C-alpha positions as CSV (number, residue, x, y, z in Angstrom):
1,X,122.5,170.7,132.8
2,X,121.7,174.2,133.8
3,X,122.1,176.4,130.7
4,X,121.4,180.0,129.9
5,X,120.0,180.7,126.4
6,X,122.8,183.2,125.8
7,X,125.1,185.3,128.0
8,X,122.7,187.3,130.1
9,X,122.3,188.5,133.7
10,X,118.5,188.7,133.7
11,X,115.5,187.7,131.7
12,X,115.8,189.5,128.3
13,X,113.2,192.2,127.8
14,X,112.4,193.9,124.6
15,X,111.5,192.8,121.1
16,X,111.3,193.8,117.4
17,X,112.4,197.4,116.8
18,X,112.3,198.8,113.2
19,X,113.9,202.3,113.3
20,X,114.6,202.0,109.5
21,X,110.8,202.7,109.1
22,X,111.2,206.0,110.8
23,X,113.1,209.3,110.4
24,X,116.4,209.3,112.1
25,X,115.5,212.3,114.2
26,X,112.9,210.1,116.1
27,X,115.4,207.5,117.1
28,X,116.8,209.2,120.2
29,X,113.2,209.7,121.6
30,X,112.5,206.0,121.0
31,X,115.6,205.1,123.0
32,X,114.4,207.3,125.9
33,X,111.0,205.6,125.9
34,X,112.4,202.1,125.6
35,X,114.8,202.7,128.5
36,X,112.0,204.2,130.5
37,X,110.2,200.8,130.0
38,X,113.3,199.0,131.2
39,X,113.8,197.4,127.8
40,X,117.3,196.0,127.3
41,X,117.1,193.7,124.2
42,X,116.3,194.7,120.6
43,X,115.6,192.4,117.7
44,X,116.9,194.4,114.7
45,X,117.0,194.1,110.9
46,X,114.2,191.6,110.4
47,X,112.9,192.9,107.1
48,X,115.6,195.1,105.6
49,X,116.9,193.1,102.7
50,X,115.7,195.6,100.1
51,X,117.3,198.5,102.0
52,X,120.6,196.6,102.5
53,X,120.9,195.4,98.9
54,X,119.3,197.8,96.4
55,X,120.7,195.9,93.4
56,X,122.6,192.8,92.6
57,X,126.1,194.0,93.4
58,X,125.4,196.9,95.7
59,X,125.1,196.8,99.5
60,X,124.3,199.7,101.7
61,X,124.9,199.3,105.5
62,X,125.1,203.0,106.4
63,X,121.7,203.2,108.1
64,X,122.1,199.8,109.8
65,X,125.5,201.0,111.0
66,X,123.9,204.0,112.7
67,X,121.2,201.8,114.3
68,X,123.8,199.4,115.6
69,X,125.8,202.2,117.1
70,X,122.7,203.7,118.6
71,X,121.8,200.4,120.3
72,X,125.3,200.0,121.7
73,X,125.5,203.6,123.0
74,X,122.2,203.1,124.8
75,X,123.3,199.8,126.4
76,X,121.0,197.6,124.4
77,X,121.7,194.0,123.6
78,X,120.9,193.0,120.0
79,X,119.3,189.9,118.5
80,X,120.5,190.6,114.9
81,X,118.3,189.2,112.1
82,X,119.6,188.4,108.6
83,X,116.6,190.0,106.8
84,X,116.1,187.1,104.5
85,X,112.4,186.5,105.1
86,X,111.4,188.8,102.2
87,X,113.5,189.1,99.0
88,X,113.9,192.5,97.2
89,X,111.7,193.3,94.2
90,X,114.7,193.6,91.8
91,X,115.5,190.0,92.5
92,X,112.0,188.8,91.6
93,X,112.1,190.8,88.4
94,X,115.5,189.6,87.3
95,X,115.2,186.0,88.5
96,X,111.5,185.0,88.4
97,X,112.5,181.4,89.2
98,X,112.9,182.7,92.8
99,X,109.2,183.0,93.2
100,X,107.0,180.3,94.7
101,X,104.3,178.4,93.0
102,X,101.1,177.9,95.0
103,X,99.4,174.5,95.7
104,X,97.1,175.0,92.8
105,X,99.9,175.7,90.3
106,X,99.6,179.5,90.3
107,X,103.0,181.2,90.0
108,X,103.4,184.0,92.5
109,X,104.5,187.6,91.6
110,X,106.6,189.8,93.9
111,X,104.8,190.7,97.1
112,X,104.1,189.6,100.7
113,X,106.7,187.4,102.4
114,X,107.4,183.7,102.5
115,X,107.5,184.1,98.8
116,X,110.9,182.7,98.0
117,X,111.3,179.2,96.7
118,X,113.4,177.3,99.2
119,X,115.0,175.3,96.3
120,X,115.9,178.3,94.2
121,X,119.6,178.4,93.9
122,X,119.4,182.2,93.3
123,X,117.6,182.7,96.6
124,X,120.1,180.5,98.5
125,X,123.0,182.3,96.9
126,X,121.9,185.8,97.8
127,X,120.4,185.0,101.2
128,X,123.6,183.3,102.3
129,X,125.8,186.1,100.9
130,X,123.8,188.7,102.9
131,X,124.0,186.7,106.1
132,X,127.8,186.4,105.6
133,X,128.2,190.1,104.9
134,X,126.3,191.0,108.1
135,X,128.3,188.6,110.2
136,X,131.6,189.9,108.8
137,X,130.6,193.5,109.3
138,X,129.3,193.3,112.8
139,X,131.4,190.5,114.2
140,X,133.1,192.7,116.8
141,X,130.0,194.1,118.4
142,X,130.0,192.6,121.8
143,X,126.3,193.4,122.4
144,X,125.1,191.0,119.8
145,X,123.6,188.1,121.9
146,X,122.0,186.0,119.1
147,X,121.5,185.7,115.4
148,X,118.0,185.6,114.2
149,X,117.9,183.8,110.8
150,X,115.1,184.9,108.4
151,X,111.7,185.2,110.1
152,X,108.8,182.7,110.8
153,X,109.8,180.2,108.1
154,X,106.8,178.6,106.6
155,X,104.6,177.7,103.6
156,X,105.2,175.4,100.7
157,X,106.3,175.7,97.1
158,X,105.3,173.6,94.1
159,X,107.5,175.0,91.3
160,X,109.8,173.3,88.8
161,X,112.8,173.9,91.1
162,X,111.1,171.9,93.9
163,X,110.0,169.1,91.5
164,X,113.5,168.6,90.4
165,X,114.9,168.8,94.0
166,X,112.2,166.4,95.2
167,X,113.4,163.7,92.8
168,X,117.0,164.2,94.1
169,X,115.7,163.9,97.7
170,X,113.8,160.7,96.9
171,X,116.9,159.1,95.3
172,X,118.7,159.8,98.6
173,X,115.8,158.4,100.7
174,X,115.0,155.3,98.7
175,X,118.1,154.6,96.6
176,X,116.2,152.7,93.9
177,X,112.9,153.1,92.0
178,X,112.0,149.5,93.1
179,X,112.2,150.6,96.8
180,X,110.2,153.8,96.1
181,X,107.5,151.8,94.3
182,X,107.3,149.5,97.2
183,X,107.2,152.3,99.8
184,X,104.5,154.2,97.9
185,X,102.6,151.1,97.0
186,X,102.4,152.3,93.4
187,X,100.7,149.2,92.2
188,X,97.6,150.8,93.5
189,X,95.8,152.6,90.6
190,X,98.7,151.8,88.2
191,X,101.1,154.4,89.5
192,X,104.3,152.4,89.0
193,X,107.3,154.6,88.1
194,X,110.1,153.4,85.7
195,X,112.1,156.6,85.6
196,X,112.7,159.3,88.3
197,X,111.6,162.0,85.8
198,X,108.1,160.5,85.8
199,X,107.6,161.6,89.4
200,X,105.6,164.8,89.7
201,X,104.7,166.9,92.7
202,X,101.5,166.0,94.7
203,X,99.1,168.9,94.3
204,X,95.7,169.6,92.8
205,X,97.2,169.0,89.3
206,X,98.1,165.4,90.3
207,X,97.3,163.5,93.5
208,X,95.2,165.9,95.6
209,X,91.5,166.6,95.7
210,X,92.2,169.5,98.0
211,X,95.0,170.6,100.4
212,X,94.3,168.0,103.1
213,X,92.8,165.3,100.9
214,X,95.2,163.2,98.8
215,X,94.8,160.0,96.8
216,X,98.4,158.9,97.5
217,X,99.3,159.4,101.1
218,X,102.8,158.0,100.8
219,X,103.7,160.6,98.1
220,X,102.1,163.5,100.0
221,X,103.7,162.7,103.3
222,X,107.1,162.5,101.6
223,X,106.5,165.9,100.0
224,X,105.8,167.3,103.4
225,X,109.1,165.8,104.7
226,X,110.9,167.2,101.6
227,X,109.4,170.7,102.0
228,X,110.3,170.9,105.7
229,X,113.8,169.6,104.9
230,X,114.2,172.1,102.0
231,X,113.3,175.1,104.2
232,X,115.5,173.8,107.0
233,X,118.4,173.6,104.6
234,X,118.0,177.4,103.9
235,X,118.2,178.0,107.6
236,X,121.3,175.8,107.9
237,X,123.1,177.5,105.1
238,X,122.6,180.9,106.7
239,X,123.5,179.4,110.1
240,X,126.9,178.3,108.7
241,X,127.4,181.7,107.1
242,X,127.1,183.6,110.3
243,X,129.0,181.0,112.4
244,X,132.0,181.5,110.0
245,X,132.6,184.9,111.6
246,X,130.9,184.6,114.9
247,X,131.2,181.0,116.1
248,X,130.6,182.2,119.7
249,X,127.2,183.7,119.1
250,X,124.1,181.4,119.3
251,X,121.8,181.1,116.3
252,X,118.0,180.7,116.2
253,X,114.9,181.4,114.2
254,X,111.4,182.1,115.4
255,X,109.2,179.0,115.3
256,X,105.4,179.2,115.6
257,X,104.2,176.6,118.1
258,X,102.1,173.7,116.7
259,X,102.8,174.8,113.1
260,X,101.8,171.8,111.0
261,X,103.9,172.5,107.8
262,X,107.4,172.2,109.3
263,X,108.7,169.3,111.4
264,X,110.0,171.3,114.3
265,X,111.2,168.2,116.1
266,X,113.8,167.9,113.3
267,X,114.5,171.6,113.2
268,X,115.3,171.7,116.9
269,X,118.4,169.5,116.3
270,X,120.0,172.3,114.2
271,X,119.2,175.4,116.4
272,X,121.4,176.6,119.2
273,X,118.3,177.5,121.1
274,X,114.6,177.4,120.5
275,X,112.6,180.7,120.1
276,X,109.0,181.1,119.2
277,X,106.2,183.5,118.6
278,X,103.1,183.2,121.0
279,X,99.9,184.6,119.5
280,X,96.9,182.9,121.1
281,X,93.5,183.8,119.7
282,X,91.0,185.5,121.9
283,X,89.2,182.2,122.4
284,X,92.2,180.0,123.1
285,X,92.2,178.2,126.5
286,X,95.0,178.7,129.0
287,X,96.0,175.1,128.5
288,X,96.4,175.5,124.8
289,X,98.9,178.3,125.3
290,X,100.7,176.2,127.9
291,X,100.7,173.2,125.6
292,X,102.5,175.3,122.9
293,X,105.1,176.6,125.4
294,X,105.8,173.0,126.5
295,X,105.9,171.8,122.9
296,X,108.5,174.4,122.0
297,X,110.5,173.5,125.2
298,X,110.3,169.9,124.2
299,X,111.6,170.6,120.7
300,X,114.6,172.1,122.4
301,X,115.2,169.0,124.4
302,X,113.8,170.5,127.6
303,X,116.2,173.4,127.7
304,X,115.0,177.0,128.3
305,X,113.7,178.8,125.3
306,X,113.1,182.4,124.1
307,X,109.7,184.0,123.8
308,X,110.7,185.9,120.6
309,X,107.3,187.6,120.0
310,X,104.1,188.3,121.7
311,X,101.9,191.4,121.4
312,X,101.8,194.0,124.2
313,X,98.1,194.4,123.4
314,X,96.0,193.4,120.4
315,X,96.8,191.5,117.3
316,X,95.9,192.5,113.8
317,X,94.8,189.3,112.0
318,X,92.0,188.0,114.1
319,X,88.4,188.7,113.0
320,X,88.0,190.8,116.1
321,X,91.2,192.1,117.6
322,X,90.3,192.6,121.2
323,X,92.7,194.4,123.6
324,X,94.5,192.5,126.2
325,X,92.7,193.5,129.4
326,X,94.7,195.1,132.2
327,X,97.1,192.6,133.7
328,X,96.8,190.0,131.0
329,X,100.1,191.0,129.2
330,X,102.0,190.6,132.5
331,X,100.2,187.3,133.3
332,X,100.8,185.8,129.9
333,X,104.5,186.9,130.0
334,X,105.0,185.1,133.3
335,X,103.2,182.1,132.0
336,X,105.8,181.9,129.2
337,X,108.6,182.2,131.8
338,X,106.9,179.6,134.0
339,X,107.0,177.1,131.2
340,X,110.6,177.7,130.3
341,X,111.2,181.0,128.6
342,X,114.3,183.0,129.6
343,X,112.9,186.1,127.8
344,X,109.9,188.3,127.4
345,X,110.1,189.9,123.9
346,X,107.4,191.7,121.9
347,X,106.4,192.3,118.4
348,X,106.5,195.2,118.2
349,X,108.3,197.9,120.2
350,X,107.0,200.8,118.0
351,X,103.9,200.8,115.8
352,X,104.4,201.2,112.1
353,X,102.3,203.7,110.2
354,X,101.5,201.6,107.2
355,X,100.9,198.1,106.1
356,X,98.9,195.3,107.6
357,X,100.6,195.5,111.0
358,X,100.0,199.2,111.7
359,X,97.3,198.4,114.2
360,X,99.1,195.5,115.8
361,X,99.9,196.3,119.4
362,X,103.2,198.0,120.4
363,X,105.0,199.3,123.5
364,X,105.2,202.7,121.8
365,X,101.8,203.5,120.3
366,X,101.0,206.0,117.5
367,X,100.7,208.6,120.2
368,X,104.4,208.4,120.5
369,X,104.7,209.0,124.3
370,X,104.7,207.1,127.6
371,X,101.3,208.2,128.8
372,X,99.3,205.1,127.7
373,X,98.0,202.1,129.6
374,X,100.0,199.6,127.5
375,X,103.3,201.6,128.1
376,X,102.7,201.8,131.8
377,X,102.1,198.0,132.0
378,X,105.2,197.3,129.9
379,X,107.3,199.6,132.1
380,X,106.1,198.0,135.3
381,X,106.8,194.5,134.0
382,X,110.2,195.7,132.9
383,X,110.9,196.9,136.4
384,X,109.9,193.6,137.9
385,X,112.1,191.7,135.5
386,X,115.0,193.9,136.5
387,X,114.2,193.1,140.2
388,X,114.2,189.3,139.4
389,X,117.6,189.6,137.8
390,X,119.2,186.3,137.0
391,X,117.3,184.4,139.7
392,X,115.6,181.8,137.5
393,X,117.8,181.8,134.4
394,X,118.6,178.3,133.2
395,X,116.1,176.5,135.4
396,X,114.1,173.7,133.9
397,X,110.9,171.6,134.4
398,X,110.5,168.5,136.5
399,X,107.8,166.4,134.8
400,X,107.3,162.7,135.4
401,X,104.7,162.6,132.6
402,X,105.5,162.7,128.9
403,X,103.2,163.2,126.0
404,X,104.5,162.0,122.6
405,X,103.9,164.4,119.7
406,X,105.3,163.8,116.2
407,X,104.8,165.9,113.0
408,X,105.1,163.0,110.5
409,X,102.4,161.2,112.5
410,X,100.3,164.4,112.4
411,X,100.6,164.5,108.6
412,X,99.7,160.8,108.2
413,X,96.6,161.0,110.5
414,X,95.1,163.9,108.7
415,X,96.0,162.7,105.2
416,X,94.3,159.4,105.9
417,X,91.3,158.7,103.6
418,X,89.0,157.7,106.3
419,X,87.8,156.6,108.8
420,X,86.6,160.1,109.9
421,X,87.2,163.7,108.9
422,X,86.9,164.6,112.5
423,X,90.2,162.9,113.4
424,X,92.4,165.8,114.5
425,X,95.8,164.8,115.9
426,X,96.8,168.1,117.5
427,X,93.4,168.4,119.2
428,X,93.5,164.9,120.6
429,X,97.0,165.6,122.1
430,X,95.7,168.9,123.5
431,X,92.8,167.2,125.2
432,X,95.0,164.7,127.1
433,X,97.4,167.6,127.9
434,X,94.5,169.8,129.1
435,X,93.3,167.1,131.5
436,X,96.7,167.0,133.2
437,X,97.2,170.8,133.0
438,X,93.9,171.4,134.8
439,X,95.3,169.4,137.7
440,X,98.7,171.3,137.6
441,X,100.5,168.0,136.7
442,X,103.7,168.9,134.8
443,X,104.0,167.4,131.3
444,X,107.0,167.2,128.9
445,X,106.0,167.1,125.3
446,X,108.6,164.8,123.7
447,X,109.5,163.2,120.3
448,X,109.5,159.5,119.4
449,X,113.3,159.4,119.7
450,X,113.6,161.0,123.1
451,X,114.7,159.2,126.3
452,X,111.8,157.7,128.2
453,X,113.7,156.5,131.3
454,X,113.0,159.5,133.5
455,X,109.2,159.3,133.2
456,X,106.6,157.3,135.1
457,X,103.8,157.9,132.6
458,X,103.9,158.1,128.7
459,X,100.9,159.1,126.7
460,X,100.8,158.7,122.9
461,X,97.5,160.0,121.5
462,X,96.6,158.6,118.1
463,X,100.0,156.9,117.4
464,X,98.8,156.0,113.9
465,X,102.2,155.8,112.3
466,X,104.6,153.4,114.1
467,X,108.0,154.2,112.8
468,X,111.0,151.8,113.2
469,X,112.2,151.4,116.7
470,X,109.3,153.3,118.4
471,X,107.4,150.2,119.5
472,X,110.6,148.7,120.9
473,X,111.3,151.9,123.0
474,X,107.8,151.8,124.3
475,X,108.1,148.0,125.0
476,X,111.3,148.6,127.0
477,X,109.6,151.5,128.9
478,X,106.6,149.4,129.9
479,X,108.6,146.2,130.7
480,X,110.8,148.3,133.0
481,X,107.8,149.5,135.0
482,X,106.4,152.5,133.0
483,X,102.8,153.3,132.5
484,X,101.7,153.7,128.9
485,X,98.5,155.1,127.4
486,X,97.6,154.6,123.8
487,X,94.3,155.6,122.0
488,X,92.1,154.6,119.2
489,X,93.6,154.6,115.6
490,X,97.0,153.7,116.8
491,X,99.6,151.3,115.4
492,X,98.0,151.1,111.9
493,X,100.8,152.0,109.5
494,X,104.6,152.1,109.1
495,X,106.7,155.2,108.2
496,X,105.5,155.0,104.6
497,X,101.8,154.9,105.5
498,X,101.6,151.2,104.6
499,X,99.3,149.2,106.7
500,X,101.0,146.8,109.2
501,X,99.1,143.6,108.5
502,X,98.1,141.0,111.1
503,X,95.6,143.1,113.0
504,X,95.5,146.5,114.7
505,X,97.2,148.0,116.7
506,X,100.1,146.3,114.8
507,X,103.5,146.5,116.6
508,X,101.8,147.7,119.8
509,X,99.5,144.7,120.0
510,X,101.5,142.6,122.5
511,X,102.1,145.7,124.7
512,X,98.5,146.6,124.9
513,X,97.1,143.0,125.0
514,X,94.3,143.7,122.6
515,X,93.2,143.2,119.0
516,X,91.1,145.8,117.2
517,X,88.8,144.2,114.7
518,X,86.9,147.2,113.3
519,X,86.4,150.9,114.0
520,X,83.0,152.6,113.8
521,X,83.1,156.3,112.7
522,X,80.3,158.3,114.2
523,X,79.1,161.6,112.7
524,X,78.8,164.6,115.0
525,X,75.1,164.0,115.9
526,X,75.6,160.4,117.0
527,X,77.4,158.9,120.1
528,X,77.8,155.7,122.0
529,X,78.3,155.6,125.8
530,X,80.4,153.7,128.3
531,X,80.5,153.5,132.1
532,X,83.9,154.1,133.8
533,X,84.1,153.8,137.6
534,X,80.3,154.2,138.0
535,X,79.9,157.3,135.8
536,X,78.6,157.3,132.2
537,X,80.6,159.1,129.5
538,X,80.2,159.7,125.8
539,X,82.0,157.8,123.1
540,X,82.3,159.6,119.8
541,X,84.3,160.3,116.6
542,X,85.6,156.7,116.5
543,X,84.7,153.6,118.4
544,X,87.2,150.7,118.2
545,X,85.7,147.2,118.4
546,X,88.2,145.5,120.7
547,X,89.0,141.9,121.6
548,X,91.1,141.3,124.7
549,X,94.3,139.2,124.4
550,X,95.1,139.3,128.0
551,X,94.1,142.9,128.8
552,X,91.6,143.6,131.6
553,X,88.4,145.4,130.5
554,X,87.8,148.7,132.5
555,X,84.8,149.9,130.5
556,X,82.4,148.5,127.8
557,X,80.2,150.1,125.2
558,X,76.6,150.5,126.2
559,X,74.8,150.2,122.9
560,X,74.8,149.2,119.2
561,X,75.9,145.8,117.9
562,X,79.2,146.1,119.8
563,X,77.4,146.7,123.2
564,X,79.3,144.9,125.9
565,X,82.7,144.8,124.1
566,X,85.7,146.6,125.7
567,X,86.3,150.3,125.1
568,X,89.0,150.9,127.8
569,X,91.5,148.2,128.7
570,X,94.5,147.7,131.0
571,X,97.3,145.2,130.3
572,X,100.0,144.2,132.7
573,X,103.2,143.9,130.7
574,X,106.5,143.1,132.4
575,X,106.7,145.4,135.4
576,X,104.5,148.0,133.9
577,X,101.0,148.7,132.6
578,X,99.6,149.6,129.2
579,X,96.1,151.2,128.8
580,X,94.1,151.5,125.7
581,X,91.3,154.1,125.2
582,X,89.4,152.9,122.2
583,X,87.3,156.0,121.6
584,X,87.2,159.8,121.9
585,X,85.4,161.3,124.9
586,X,85.0,164.5,126.8
587,X,87.0,166.6,129.2
588,X,85.3,165.1,132.3
589,X,86.4,161.6,131.3
590,X,90.0,162.6,130.5
591,X,90.3,164.4,133.9
592,X,88.9,161.4,135.8
593,X,90.8,158.8,133.9
594,X,94.2,160.5,134.0
595,X,93.6,161.7,137.6
596,X,93.1,158.1,138.7
597,X,96.3,156.9,136.9
598,X,98.4,159.8,138.4
599,X,97.1,159.1,141.9
600,X,97.7,155.4,141.6
601,X,101.3,156.0,140.5
602,X,102.2,158.9,142.9
603,X,102.4,161.5,140.1
604,X,101.8,164.8,142.0
605,X,100.8,168.3,140.8
606,X,103.1,171.2,141.1
607,X,100.6,172.6,143.7
608,X,96.9,172.2,144.6
609,X,95.1,175.4,143.5
610,X,91.6,176.7,142.9
611,X,90.2,176.2,139.4
612,X,91.8,178.6,137.0
613,X,95.0,179.1,139.0
614,X,97.9,177.6,137.1
615,X,100.8,176.2,139.0
616,X,104.1,175.5,137.3
617,X,107.6,174.6,138.7
618,X,111.1,175.3,137.4
619,X,114.2,174.0,139.2
620,X,117.9,174.7,139.1
621,X,120.2,172.5,141.2
622,X,118.7,172.8,144.7
623,X,116.6,175.8,144.0
624,X,112.8,175.4,143.2
625,X,110.5,178.1,141.8
626,X,106.7,177.8,141.9
627,X,104.8,180.0,139.5
628,X,101.2,180.7,140.5
629,X,99.1,182.3,137.8
630,X,95.5,183.4,138.3
631,X,93.7,183.3,135.0
632,X,90.4,184.1,136.7
633,X,88.4,187.3,136.6
634,X,88.3,187.3,140.4
635,X,90.9,187.0,143.2
636,X,91.8,183.5,144.5
637,X,93.5,182.1,147.5
638,X,96.2,179.4,147.4
639,X,97.2,177.4,150.5
640,X,101.0,177.1,150.3
641,X,102.4,173.6,150.7
642,X,105.8,174.8,152.1
643,X,107.7,177.9,153.1
644,X,108.4,180.4,150.3
645,X,109.8,183.8,149.5
646,X,107.7,185.6,146.9
647,X,110.3,187.1,144.5
648,X,108.1,189.9,143.0
649,X,107.2,191.4,146.4
650,X,109.9,190.1,148.7
651,X,107.3,188.8,151.2
652,X,108.0,185.6,153.2
653,X,105.3,182.9,153.6
654,X,105.4,180.0,156.0
655,X,104.1,176.5,155.2
656,X,100.3,176.5,155.3
657,X,100.0,180.2,154.8
658,X,97.4,181.6,152.4
659,X,98.6,183.6,149.3
660,X,96.0,186.0,147.9
661,X,96.3,186.3,144.2
662,X,94.3,189.2,142.6
663,X,92.5,188.6,139.3
664,X,95.0,188.1,136.5
665,X,97.7,188.1,139.2
666,X,101.0,186.2,139.2
667,X,103.4,185.2,141.9
668,X,106.9,183.6,141.7
669,X,107.6,181.6,144.9
670,X,111.1,180.5,145.8
671,X,111.3,177.5,148.2
672,X,112.9,178.1,151.6
């Protein structure tokens, strides 16, 4: 159960290093600086395809050879990338079919990145060939700890390659046109297809009014599935190419948190370990960042992951790229570790001098020396990570609460034509998560196929799409004694976005003990109210008009024609209980409601802390580690629930002692 990400004796520390962008005479000084910062892991060769392959039949590895030797001589571990995130200009010129077509039908020219059609046979041929050449050449380097395939896969393509491949994908999915016509309900608006070649891509030239508004949800959802699968296939082809020569080296690619375009839940099944890039905006909440860490850990089936990128200081793409204040880089690094990362890696280790990332933060700034605040902070963090050694590697979380998050459901919710443009699946999931996170209650973010048996509480915000088997897994969970929370706009459609007739919430109706007759969509300036446990709360966005079919009413609407009807219900089902929250409300309600349920069911926080102090646990066999992270602008005190050794300072604390955390401070407590 306890697994390291790769062969390592400490938390990996380092990140993206691009020496090919600099004169060779600067490399030795870079190595001196990086070792001074206690950096031990380099991500190399991320965007070097044009340098490695200047023409169709020519490969040049001389510079990369030197870089690889330099890394090895300096005791650096290497996460070696395949460089296939941006194809060379000659390839676009000779094979224009490799270029993507935008959503509006505009054919791209060479430039940028994420500009290769995932269904281009030319792109697949040469990307796989390059990956294979790299693996064959460097297979005997014992300091390569991981393969990094491409970089931040993303985007969509709407070219002729994709249209043809989409039809093939549909044949595999549906088998016959009769079944496809049924699944897509093509009798609506006379869309019936009699030949596979009649099917065209859903974009602004066909089914879409705009990117997120479609007239044919079934077609558009399938195209999202197809696009995600197409890009995944590119990853898998390169995966197999490097595994041919280095079967012992784990393979990953850097994901991007709650990235809507790709179904990461499916991707996780084909990655040896999960890695991801954490770039919160200046306004993002602590809980949002924590949510994304836990989401990525969940995609990896709860195993430790790798923080592949974060910035040592500012970003370069925000409207206002504020600096990370003193202590924040260290604090956010330990937050990643607390939620499951076995690494702290940066983009970037050295600032480039040109292009759009030249003002993105780096350990080595344009000044080129160690006498900067950012470098000093990086070096101090590196020293601490060396001190920690392998202490927490492979440890995992201990949540009794699970939150279900599904990409296909996300697509379906926000493609829905009605009832409200304010329905935001990711935001709804985040609000439930935040209520628990604010109380330091651990949460696993799981998929619809994951095992539910080890959880006491399951929350499924806006489970609009009820795919086959999902309701039965929930039914078994609740019957066996589990606590289930569903929300408004749940149980409406099947996996093809076809309405499940017979009354909402469809297949969840017996579990929840209710029937939803109508749903009232309220614009932003209007709201209803309800009273829960003596306190009034707002009901907004959507108000389900509910009839009880055995469920107990916990709160009622306070006005409008549905005044006095249920808004929150509780249904005993088997040995368990199912709650239904028929509206959207605010943070105070979610904290109160979920807090009541957790107390009633003995679901405990990782620790009781002052507001703004995050507490997270990782465990490994009999060892327990409590991370205490002070996100406040002032110092806070934490009363310790048991005896601990603080791993960063070596201090011992007895049960009941007070730990003083400075502003933006972090502590790692090992149970005694």
